[in-house]
Gaussian input, Z-matrix of N, CA and C with variables (Angstrom, degrees):
# hf/3-21g

backbone

0 1
 N
 C     1     B1
 C     2     B2     1     A1
 N     3     B3     2     A2     1     D1
 C     4     B4     3     A3     2     D2
 C     5     B5     4     A4     3     D3
 N     6     B6     5     A5     4     D4
 C     7     B7     6     A6     5     D5
 C     8     B8     7     A7     6     D6
 N     9     B9     8     A8     7     D7
 C    10    B10     9     A9     8     D8
 C    11    B11    10    A10     9     D9
 N    12    B12    11    A11    10    D10
 C    13    B13    12    A12    11    D11
 C    14    B14    13    A13    12    D12
 N    15    B15    14    A14    13    D13
 C    16    B16    15    A15    14    D14
 C    17    B17    16    A16    15    D15
 N    18    B18    17    A17    16    D16
 C    19    B19    18    A18    17    D17
 C    20    B20    19    A19    18    D18
 N    21    B21    20    A20    19    D19
 C    22    B22    21    A21    20    D20
 C    23    B23    22    A22    21    D21
 N    24    B24    23    A23    22    D22
 C    25    B25    24    A24    23    D23
 C    26    B26    25    A25    24    D24
 N    27    B27    26    A26    25    D25
 C    28    B28    27    A27    26    D26
 C    29    B29    28    A28    27    D27
 N    30    B30    29    A29    28    D28
 C    31    B31    30    A30    29    D29
 C    32    B32    31    A31    30    D30
 N    33    B33    32    A32    31    D31
 C    34    B34    33    A33    32    D32
 C    35    B35    34    A34    33    D33
 N    36    B36    35    A35    34    D34
 C    37    B37    36    A36    35    D35
 C    38    B38    37    A37    36    D36
 N    39    B39    38    A38    37    D37
 C    40    B40    39    A39    38    D38
 C    41    B41    40    A40    39    D39
 N    42    B42    41    A41    40    D40
 C    43    B43    42    A42    41    D41
 C    44    B44    43    A43    42    D42
 N    45    B45    44    A44    43    D43
 C    46    B46    45    A45    44    D44
 C    47    B47    46    A46    45    D45
 N    48    B48    47    A47    46    D46
 C    49    B49    48    A48    47    D47
 C    50    B50    49    A49    48    D48
 N    51    B51    50    A50    49    D49
 C    52    B52    51    A51    50    D50
 C    53    B53    52    A52    51    D51
 N    54    B54    53    A53    52    D52
 C    55    B55    54    A54    53    D53
 C    56    B56    55    A55    54    D54
 N    57    B57    56    A56    55    D55
 C    58    B58    57    A57    56    D56
 C    59    B59    58    A58    57    D57
 N    60    B60    59    A59    58    D58
 C    61    B61    60    A60    59    D59
 C    62    B62    61    A61    60    D60
 N    63    B63    62    A62    61    D61
 C    64    B64    63    A63    62    D62
 C    65    B65    64    A64    63    D63
 N    66    B66    65    A65    64    D64
 C    67    B67    66    A66    65    D65
 C    68    B68    67    A67    66    D66
 N    69    B69    68    A68    67    D67
 C    70    B70    69    A69    68    D68
 C    71    B71    70    A70    69    D69
 N    72    B72    71    A71    70    D70
 C    73    B73    72    A72    71    D71
 C    74    B74    73    A73    72    D72
 N    75    B75    74    A74    73    D73
 C    76    B76    75    A75    74    D74
 C    77    B77    76    A76    75    D75
 N    78    B78    77    A77    76    D76
 C    79    B79    78    A78    77    D77
 C    80    B80    79    A79    78    D78
 N    81    B81    80    A80    79    D79
 C    82    B82    81    A81    80    D80
 C    83    B83    82    A82    81    D81
 N    84    B84    83    A83    82    D82
 C    85    B85    84    A84    83    D83
 C    86    B86    85    A85    84    D84
 N    87    B87    86    A86    85    D85
 C    88    B88    87    A87    86    D86
 C    89    B89    88    A88    87    D87
 N    90    B90    89    A89    88    D88
 C    91    B91    90    A90    89    D89
 C    92    B92    91    A91    90    D90
 N    93    B93    92    A92    91    D91
 C    94    B94    93    A93    92    D92
 C    95    B95    94    A94    93    D93
 N    96    B96    95    A95    94    D94
 C    97    B97    96    A96    95    D95
 C    98    B98    97    A97    96    D96
 N    99    B99    98    A98    97    D97
 C   100   B100    99    A99    98    D98
 C   101   B101   100   A100    99    D99
 N   102   B102   101   A101   100   D100
 C   103   B103   102   A102   101   D101
 C   104   B104   103   A103   102   D102
 N   105   B105   104   A104   103   D103
 C   106   B106   105   A105   104   D104
 C   107   B107   106   A106   105   D105
 N   108   B108   107   A107   106   D106
 C   109   B109   108   A108   107   D107
 C   110   B110   109   A109   108   D108
 N   111   B111   110   A110   109   D109
 C   112   B112   111   A111   110   D110
 C   113   B113   112   A112   111   D111
 N   114   B114   113   A113   112   D112
 C   115   B115   114   A114   113   D113
 C   116   B116   115   A115   114   D114
 N   117   B117   116   A116   115   D115
 C   118   B118   117   A117   116   D116
 C   119   B119   118   A118   117   D117
 N   120   B120   119   A119   118   D118
 C   121   B121   120   A120   119   D119
 C   122   B122   121   A121   120   D120
 N   123   B123   122   A122   121   D121
 C   124   B124   123   A123   122   D122
 C   125   B125   124   A124   123   D123
 N   126   B126   125   A125   124   D124
 C   127   B127   126   A126   125   D125
 C   128   B128   127   A127   126   D126
 N   129   B129   128   A128   127   D127
 C   130   B130   129   A129   128   D128
 C   131   B131   130   A130   129   D129
 N   132   B132   131   A131   130   D130
 C   133   B133   132   A132   131   D131
 C   134   B134   133   A133   132   D132
 N   135   B135   134   A134   133   D133
 C   136   B136   135   A135   134   D134
 C   137   B137   136   A136   135   D135
 N   138   B138   137   A137   136   D136
 C   139   B139   138   A138   137   D137
 C   140   B140   139   A139   138   D138
 N   141   B141   140   A140   139   D139
 C   142   B142   141   A141   140   D140
 C   143   B143   142   A142   141   D141
 N   144   B144   143   A143   142   D142
 C   145   B145   144   A144   143   D143
 C   146   B146   145   A145   144   D144
 N   147   B147   146   A146   145   D145
 C   148   B148   147   A147   146   D146
 C   149   B149   148   A148   147   D147
 N   150   B150   149   A149   148   D148
 C   151   B151   150   A150   149   D149
 C   152   B152   151   A151   150   D150
 N   153   B153   152   A152   151   D151
 C   154   B154   153   A153   152   D152
 C   155   B155   154   A154   153   D153
 N   156   B156   155   A155   154   D154
 C   157   B157   156   A156   155   D155
 C   158   B158   157   A157   156   D156
 N   159   B159   158   A158   157   D157
 C   160   B160   159   A159   158   D158
 C   161   B161   160   A160   159   D159
 N   162   B162   161   A161   160   D160
 C   163   B163   162   A162   161   D161
 C   164   B164   163   A163   162   D162
 N   165   B165   164   A164   163   D163
 C   166   B166   165   A165   164   D164
 C   167   B167   166   A166   165   D165
 N   168   B168   167   A167   166   D166
 C   169   B169   168   A168   167   D167
 C   170   B170   169   A169   168   D168
 N   171   B171   170   A170   169   D169
 C   172   B172   171   A171   170   D170
 C   173   B173   172   A172   171   D171
 N   174   B174   173   A173   172   D172
 C   175   B175   174   A174   173   D173
 C   176   B176   175   A175   174   D174
 N   177   B177   176   A176   175   D175
 C   178   B178   177   A177   176   D176
 C   179   B179   178   A178   177   D177
 N   180   B180   179   A179   178   D178
 C   181   B181   180   A180   179   D179
 C   182   B182   181   A181   180   D180
 N   183   B183   182   A182   181   D181
 C   184   B184   183   A183   182   D182
 C   185   B185   184   A184   183   D183
 N   186   B186   185   A185   184   D184
 C   187   B187   186   A186   185   D185
 C   188   B188   187   A187   186   D186
 N   189   B189   188   A188   187   D187
 C   190   B190   189   A189   188   D188
 C   191   B191   190   A190   189   D189
 N   192   B192   191   A191   190   D190
 C   193   B193   192   A192   191   D191
 C   194   B194   193   A193   192   D192
 N   195   B195   194   A194   193   D193
 C   196   B196   195   A195   194   D194
 C   197   B197   196   A196   195   D195
 N   198   B198   197   A197   196   D196
 C   199   B199   198   A198   197   D197
 C   200   B200   199   A199   198   D198
 N   201   B201   200   A200   199   D199
 C   202   B202   201   A201   200   D200
 C   203   B203   202   A202   201   D201
 N   204   B204   203   A203   202   D202
 C   205   B205   204   A204   203   D203
 C   206   B206   205   A205   204   D204
 N   207   B207   206   A206   205   D205
 C   208   B208   207   A207   206   D206
 C   209   B209   208   A208   207   D207
 N   210   B210   209   A209   208   D208
 C   211   B211   210   A210   209   D209
 C   212   B212   211   A211   210   D210
 N   213   B213   212   A212   211   D211
 C   214   B214   213   A213   212   D212
 C   215   B215   214   A214   213   D213
 N   216   B216   215   A215   214   D214
 C   217   B217   216   A216   215   D215
 C   218   B218   217   A217   216   D216
 N   219   B219   218   A218   217   D217
 C   220   B220   219   A219   218   D218
 C   221   B221   220   A220   219   D219
 N   222   B222   221   A221   220   D220
 C   223   B223   222   A222   221   D221
 C   224   B224   223   A223   222   D222
 N   225   B225   224   A224   223   D223
 C   226   B226   225   A225   224   D224
 C   227   B227   226   A226   225   D225
 N   228   B228   227   A227   226   D226
 C   229   B229   228   A228   227   D227
 C   230   B230   229   A229   228   D228
 N   231   B231   230   A230   229   D229
 C   232   B232   231   A231   230   D230
 C   233   B233   232   A232   231   D231
 N   234   B234   233   A233   232   D232
 C   235   B235   234   A234   233   D233
 C   236   B236   235   A235   234   D234
 N   237   B237   236   A236   235   D235
 C   238   B238   237   A237   236   D236
 C   239   B239   238   A238   237   D237
 N   240   B240   239   A239   238   D238
 C   241   B241   240   A240   239   D239
 C   242   B242   241   A241   240   D240
 N   243   B243   242   A242   241   D241
 C   244   B244   243   A243   242   D242
 C   245   B245   244   A244   243   D243
 N   246   B246   245   A245   244   D244
 C   247   B247   246   A246   245   D245
 C   248   B248   247   A247   246   D246
 N   249   B249   248   A248   247   D247
 C   250   B250   249   A249   248   D248
 C   251   B251   250   A250   249   D249
 N   252   B252   251   A251   250   D250
 C   253   B253   252   A252   251   D251
 C   254   B254   253   A253   252   D252
 N   255   B255   254   A254   253   D253
 C   256   B256   255   A255   254   D254
 C   257   B257   256   A256   255   D255
 N   258   B258   257   A257   256   D256
 C   259   B259   258   A258   257   D257
 C   260   B260   259   A259   258   D258
 N   261   B261   260   A260   259   D259
 C   262   B262   261   A261   260   D260
 C   263   B263   262   A262   261   D261

   B1=1.4560
   B2=1.5238
   B3=1.3126
   B4=1.4472
   B5=1.5062
   B6=1.2946
   B7=1.4588
   B8=1.5148
   B9=1.3277
   B10=1.4532
   B11=1.5302
   B12=1.3415
   B13=1.4668
   B14=1.5130
   B15=1.3208
   B16=1.4828
   B17=1.5216
   B18=1.3142
   B19=1.4557
   B20=1.5326
   B21=1.3352
   B22=1.4727
   B23=1.5221
   B24=1.3162
   B25=1.4891
   B26=1.5192
   B27=1.3323
   B28=1.4488
   B29=1.5426
   B30=1.3342
   B31=1.4628
   B32=1.5162
   B33=1.3344
   B34=1.4797
   B35=1.5149
   B36=1.2904
   B37=1.4538
   B38=1.5416
   B39=1.3179
   B40=1.4542
   B41=1.5163
   B42=1.3345
   B43=1.4688
   B44=1.5304
   B45=1.3413
   B46=1.4663
   B47=1.5361
   B48=1.3310
   B49=1.4690
   B50=1.5304
   B51=1.3354
   B52=1.4758
   B53=1.5244
   B54=1.3196
   B55=1.4589
   B56=1.5154
   B57=1.3194
   B58=1.4622
   B59=1.5402
   B60=1.3641
   B61=1.4592
   B62=1.5391
   B63=1.3596
   B64=1.4717
   B65=1.5501
   B66=1.2968
   B67=1.4867
   B68=1.5323
   B69=1.3025
   B70=1.5017
   B71=1.5024
   B72=1.3634
   B73=1.4683
   B74=1.5231
   B75=1.3366
   B76=1.4610
   B77=1.5237
   B78=1.3229
   B79=1.4687
   B80=1.5642
   B81=1.2908
   B82=1.4707
   B83=1.5251
   B84=1.3473
   B85=1.4691
   B86=1.5339
   B87=1.3265
   B88=1.4283
   B89=1.5305
   B90=1.3311
   B91=1.4614
   B92=1.5314
   B93=1.3141
   B94=1.4669
   B95=1.5522
   B96=1.3514
   B97=1.4427
   B98=1.5314
   B99=1.3328
   B100=1.4513
   B101=1.5340
   B102=1.3229
   B103=1.4551
   B104=1.5507
   B105=1.3245
   B106=1.4449
   B107=1.5217
   B108=1.3290
   B109=1.4754
   B110=1.5338
   B111=1.2929
   B112=1.4808
   B113=1.5279
   B114=1.3159
   B115=1.4606
   B116=1.5266
   B117=1.3232
   B118=1.4708
   B119=1.5252
   B120=1.3349
   B121=1.4703
   B122=1.5399
   B123=1.3159
   B124=1.4684
   B125=1.5608
   B126=1.3284
   B127=1.4820
   B128=1.5407
   B129=1.3031
   B130=1.4749
   B131=1.5229
   B132=1.3206
   B133=1.4660
   B134=1.5219
   B135=1.3109
   B136=1.4715
   B137=1.5425
   B138=1.3297
   B139=1.4436
   B140=1.5033
   B141=1.3379
   B142=1.4544
   B143=1.5480
   B144=1.3210
   B145=1.4755
   B146=1.5177
   B147=1.3053
   B148=1.4712
   B149=1.5022
   B150=1.3237
   B151=1.4450
   B152=1.5608
   B153=1.3243
   B154=1.4735
   B155=1.5215
   B156=1.3201
   B157=1.4618
   B158=1.5382
   B159=1.3345
   B160=1.4462
   B161=1.5277
   B162=1.3467
   B163=1.4579
   B164=1.5311
   B165=1.3072
   B166=1.4541
   B167=1.5407
   B168=1.3278
   B169=1.4545
   B170=1.5170
   B171=1.3159
   B172=1.4411
   B173=1.5199
   B174=1.3305
   B175=1.4786
   B176=1.5263
   B177=1.3288
   B178=1.4524
   B179=1.5273
   B180=1.3123
   B181=1.4665
   B182=1.5222
   B183=1.3200
   B184=1.4618
   B185=1.5282
   B186=1.3346
   B187=1.4815
   B188=1.5345
   B189=1.3186
   B190=1.4680
   B191=1.5274
   B192=1.3131
   B193=1.4602
   B194=1.5079
   B195=1.3379
   B196=1.4628
   B197=1.5025
   B198=1.3054
   B199=1.4642
   B200=1.5405
   B201=1.3175
   B202=1.4536
   B203=1.5204
   B204=1.3276
   B205=1.4447
   B206=1.5409
   B207=1.3432
   B208=1.4497
   B209=1.5409
   B210=1.2902
   B211=1.4520
   B212=1.5337
   B213=1.2689
   B214=1.4362
   B215=1.5393
   B216=1.3277
   B217=1.4481
   B218=1.5139
   B219=1.2926
   B220=1.4434
   B221=1.5195
   B222=1.3047
   B223=1.4644
   B224=1.5148
   B225=1.3082
   B226=1.4577
   B227=1.5217
   B228=1.3142
   B229=1.4444
   B230=1.5486
   B231=1.3232
   B232=1.4520
   B233=1.4962
   B234=1.2719
   B235=1.4717
   B236=1.5147
   B237=1.3053
   B238=1.4616
   B239=1.5088
   B240=1.3358
   B241=1.4567
   B242=1.5117
   B243=1.3183
   B244=1.4747
   B245=1.5073
   B246=1.2849
   B247=1.4648
   B248=1.5144
   B249=1.3463
   B250=1.4498
   B251=1.5288
   B252=1.3094
   B253=1.4748
   B254=1.5042
   B255=1.2893
   B256=1.4712
   B257=1.5025
   B258=1.2733
   B259=1.4236
   B260=1.5187
   B261=1.2919
   B262=1.4486
   B263=1.4916
   A1=108.22
   A2=114.37
   A3=120.65
   A4=111.51
   A5=115.53
   A6=119.56
   A7=108.84
   A8=116.46
   A9=122.05
   A10=113.99
   A11=118.40
   A12=116.29
   A13=112.43
   A14=116.89
   A15=119.57
   A16=110.63
   A17=117.91
   A18=121.95
   A19=110.73
   A20=116.34
   A21=120.04
   A22=110.23
   A23=116.68
   A24=119.62
   A25=109.92
   A26=118.39
   A27=121.37
   A28=111.96
   A29=116.45
   A30=120.01
   A31=111.08
   A32=116.54
   A33=119.42
   A34=109.19
   A35=119.69
   A36=122.06
   A37=110.10
   A38=116.79
   A39=121.81
   A40=113.24
   A41=116.22
   A42=120.41
   A43=112.15
   A44=119.71
   A45=118.15
   A46=113.07
   A47=115.66
   A48=119.58
   A49=110.02
   A50=116.60
   A51=119.07
   A52=109.78
   A53=117.05
   A54=120.45
   A55=111.20
   A56=117.24
   A57=121.46
   A58=109.92
   A59=115.90
   A60=119.23
   A61=111.70
   A62=114.20
   A63=118.92
   A64=109.37
   A65=116.91
   A66=120.01
   A67=111.00
   A68=115.95
   A69=119.58
   A70=109.96
   A71=116.20
   A72=119.88
   A73=109.88
   A74=117.45
   A75=120.46
   A76=112.19
   A77=117.04
   A78=120.87
   A79=108.28
   A80=118.52
   A81=121.03
   A82=110.99
   A83=115.46
   A84=119.70
   A85=110.52
   A86=117.75
   A87=121.86
   A88=110.33
   A89=116.07
   A90=119.73
   A91=110.86
   A92=115.33
   A93=119.10
   A94=110.32
   A95=114.98
   A96=119.04
   A97=110.34
   A98=116.26
   A99=121.78
   A100=110.38
   A101=116.42
   A102=120.67
   A103=110.40
   A104=115.63
   A105=118.71
   A106=110.91
   A107=116.52
   A108=120.18
   A109=110.12
   A110=116.87
   A111=120.27
   A112=109.24
   A113=115.98
   A114=120.16
   A115=110.76
   A116=115.73
   A117=120.05
   A118=111.92
   A119=115.48
   A120=119.79
   A121=109.88
   A122=116.91
   A123=119.99
   A124=110.60
   A125=115.81
   A126=119.21
   A127=110.76
   A128=116.09
   A129=120.20
   A130=109.43
   A131=115.89
   A132=120.27
   A133=111.17
   A134=116.55
   A135=120.70
   A136=109.05
   A137=118.30
   A138=120.88
   A139=111.11
   A140=117.71
   A141=121.17
   A142=111.30
   A143=115.98
   A144=118.99
   A145=110.01
   A146=117.61
   A147=121.16
   A148=111.86
   A149=117.20
   A150=121.22
   A151=108.59
   A152=117.07
   A153=119.87
   A154=110.81
   A155=117.83
   A156=121.68
   A157=109.66
   A158=116.67
   A159=122.01
   A160=110.46
   A161=116.19
   A162=119.96
   A163=111.44
   A164=116.31
   A165=119.17
   A166=110.74
   A167=117.63
   A168=119.77
   A169=111.13
   A170=116.61
   A171=120.95
   A172=110.12
   A173=117.15
   A174=120.50
   A175=110.90
   A176=117.37
   A177=120.00
   A178=109.95
   A179=117.12
   A180=120.48
   A181=110.89
   A182=117.97
   A183=120.66
   A184=111.43
   A185=115.38
   A186=119.85
   A187=108.73
   A188=116.92
   A189=119.43
   A190=110.73
   A191=116.24
   A192=120.47
   A193=110.67
   A194=117.08
   A195=120.52
   A196=112.31
   A197=118.81
   A198=120.57
   A199=111.15
   A200=119.22
   A201=121.99
   A202=112.23
   A203=118.55
   A204=121.64
   A205=109.08
   A206=116.63
   A207=118.07
   A208=110.43
   A209=115.65
   A210=119.62
   A211=110.78
   A212=116.41
   A213=121.97
   A214=108.45
   A215=117.17
   A216=117.25
   A217=110.64
   A218=116.28
   A219=120.46
   A220=111.28
   A221=116.47
   A222=121.45
   A223=107.78
   A224=115.90
   A225=120.55
   A226=111.26
   A227=117.71
   A228=122.22
   A229=110.84
   A230=118.35
   A231=120.64
   A232=111.91
   A233=119.11
   A234=121.75
   A235=109.06
   A236=117.00
   A237=120.93
   A238=113.38
   A239=116.21
   A240=119.98
   A241=111.67
   A242=117.42
   A243=118.90
   A244=109.88
   A245=116.51
   A246=122.50
   A247=107.46
   A248=118.06
   A249=122.85
   A250=107.61
   A251=115.00
   A252=121.30
   A253=112.63
   A254=118.87
   A255=119.98
   A256=107.81
   A257=114.63
   A258=119.67
   A259=110.52
   A260=115.56
   A261=117.68
   A262=111.80
   D1=143.49
   D2=-178.69
   D3=-79.87
   D4=141.83
   D5=175.51
   D6=-79.96
   D7=168.07
   D8=-177.48
   D9=-58.09
   D10=-43.17
   D11=179.88
   D12=-65.92
   D13=-35.44
   D14=178.36
   D15=-68.99
   D16=-40.30
   D17=179.02
   D18=-64.46
   D19=-43.34
   D20=176.52
   D21=-60.21
   D22=-41.39
   D23=-178.51
   D24=-65.46
   D25=-40.22
   D26=178.29
   D27=-65.43
   D28=-42.25
   D29=178.54
   D30=-63.66
   D31=-41.76
   D32=179.49
   D33=-67.09
   D34=-33.55
   D35=179.59
   D36=-72.25
   D37=-33.59
   D38=179.94
   D39=-72.82
   D40=-31.27
   D41=-176.46
   D42=-61.62
   D43=-46.76
   D44=177.46
   D45=-60.87
   D46=-37.78
   D47=179.39
   D48=-65.88
   D49=-41.99
   D50=178.90
   D51=-66.29
   D52=-39.08
   D53=177.47
   D54=-64.55
   D55=-39.22
   D56=178.58
   D57=-66.51
   D58=-43.00
   D59=178.31
   D60=-62.07
   D61=-41.30
   D62=179.59
   D63=-66.33
   D64=-39.83
   D65=178.26
   D66=-62.72
   D67=-43.05
   D68=177.92
   D69=-61.84
   D70=-43.70
   D71=-179.37
   D72=-61.88
   D73=-43.47
   D74=-179.73
   D75=-66.12
   D76=-38.90
   D77=178.94
   D78=-65.49
   D79=-42.77
   D80=177.98
   D81=-63.05
   D82=-43.29
   D83=178.26
   D84=-62.22
   D85=-43.85
   D86=178.58
   D87=-62.09
   D88=-45.00
   D89=-178.81
   D90=-61.77
   D91=-40.60
   D92=179.66
   D93=-65.98
   D94=-43.03
   D95=179.12
   D96=-65.24
   D97=-41.72
   D98=179.92
   D99=-61.70
   D100=-43.82
   D101=179.86
   D102=-64.52
   D103=-39.73
   D104=179.47
   D105=-66.10
   D106=-42.27
   D107=178.59
   D108=-65.64
   D109=-40.93
   D110=-179.84
   D111=-62.06
   D112=-40.48
   D113=178.37
   D114=-64.45
   D115=-43.48
   D116=177.74
   D117=-60.72
   D118=-43.10
   D119=179.75
   D120=-64.88
   D121=-41.57
   D122=179.72
   D123=-63.65
   D124=-43.47
   D125=179.53
   D126=-65.38
   D127=-41.00
   D128=-179.79
   D129=-65.35
   D130=-41.84
   D131=179.03
   D132=-61.74
   D133=-44.24
   D134=-179.71
   D135=-65.38
   D136=-39.95
   D137=178.61
   D138=-63.41
   D139=-42.72
   D140=179.06
   D141=-65.95
   D142=-40.28
   D143=177.81
   D144=-63.80
   D145=-40.33
   D146=177.77
   D147=-64.51
   D148=-39.93
   D149=-178.74
   D150=-69.89
   D151=-42.27
   D152=177.15
   D153=-62.47
   D154=-38.84
   D155=177.41
   D156=-64.21
   D157=-42.89
   D158=178.98
   D159=-59.81
   D160=-47.00
   D161=-179.46
   D162=-65.88
   D163=-37.64
   D164=-179.15
   D165=-68.77
   D166=-45.42
   D167=179.57
   D168=-67.09
   D169=-34.52
   D170=178.28
   D171=-65.72
   D172=-44.76
   D173=179.61
   D174=-66.66
   D175=-38.99
   D176=178.09
   D177=-67.34
   D178=-40.57
   D179=179.14
   D180=-65.19
   D181=-42.52
   D182=178.59
   D183=-65.15
   D184=-39.70
   D185=179.28
   D186=-64.48
   D187=-41.91
   D188=179.81
   D189=-67.46
   D190=-38.87
   D191=178.57
   D192=-65.55
   D193=-43.64
   D194=-179.77
   D195=-68.75
   D196=-32.70
   D197=-179.32
   D198=-74.23
   D199=-22.23
   D200=179.19
   D201=-84.76
   D202=-14.65
   D203=179.62
   D204=-82.61
   D205=144.50
   D206=174.38
   D207=-64.75
   D208=139.94
   D209=-177.51
   D210=-79.22
   D211=135.97
   D212=175.24
   D213=-90.29
   D214=137.60
   D215=177.99
   D216=-66.28
   D217=150.27
   D218=-178.73
   D219=-68.14
   D220=-36.06
   D221=178.47
   D222=-114.97
   D223=134.38
   D224=-178.66
   D225=-63.24
   D226=138.23
   D227=178.72
   D228=-66.60
   D229=-27.18
   D230=-179.53
   D231=-65.00
   D232=-24.55
   D233=178.46
   D234=-77.26
   D235=-38.44
   D236=-173.95
   D237=-81.70
   D238=-33.14
   D239=-176.46
   D240=-95.48
   D241=138.67
   D242=177.97
   D243=-68.95
   D244=148.18
   D245=179.06
   D246=-80.63
   D247=125.48
   D248=179.78
   D249=-83.90
   D250=137.47
   D251=177.95
   D252=86.94
   D253=-1.53
   D254=177.61
   D255=-115.18
   D256=141.37
   D257=174.33
   D258=-113.95
   D259=138.17
   D260=-179.98
   D261=-100.76

């Protein structure tokens, strides 16, 4: 059986090892969490870029479509021009 001084010495020797093991565990956990967050950020960034591209191409497409259509006058010509052949 170990005497008290020997037991104290063993406990003190074990504490740094336990602290080192805990530090390694925490670093690994942080690294895993960091990698997961980095992946989430990358995926979110790609999704936002894709959505921005979609909105941009949609707006450009609508603008091109609208520019190829004949423009309608804001006020109907029938209101401005007198009707021929009709008497009021």
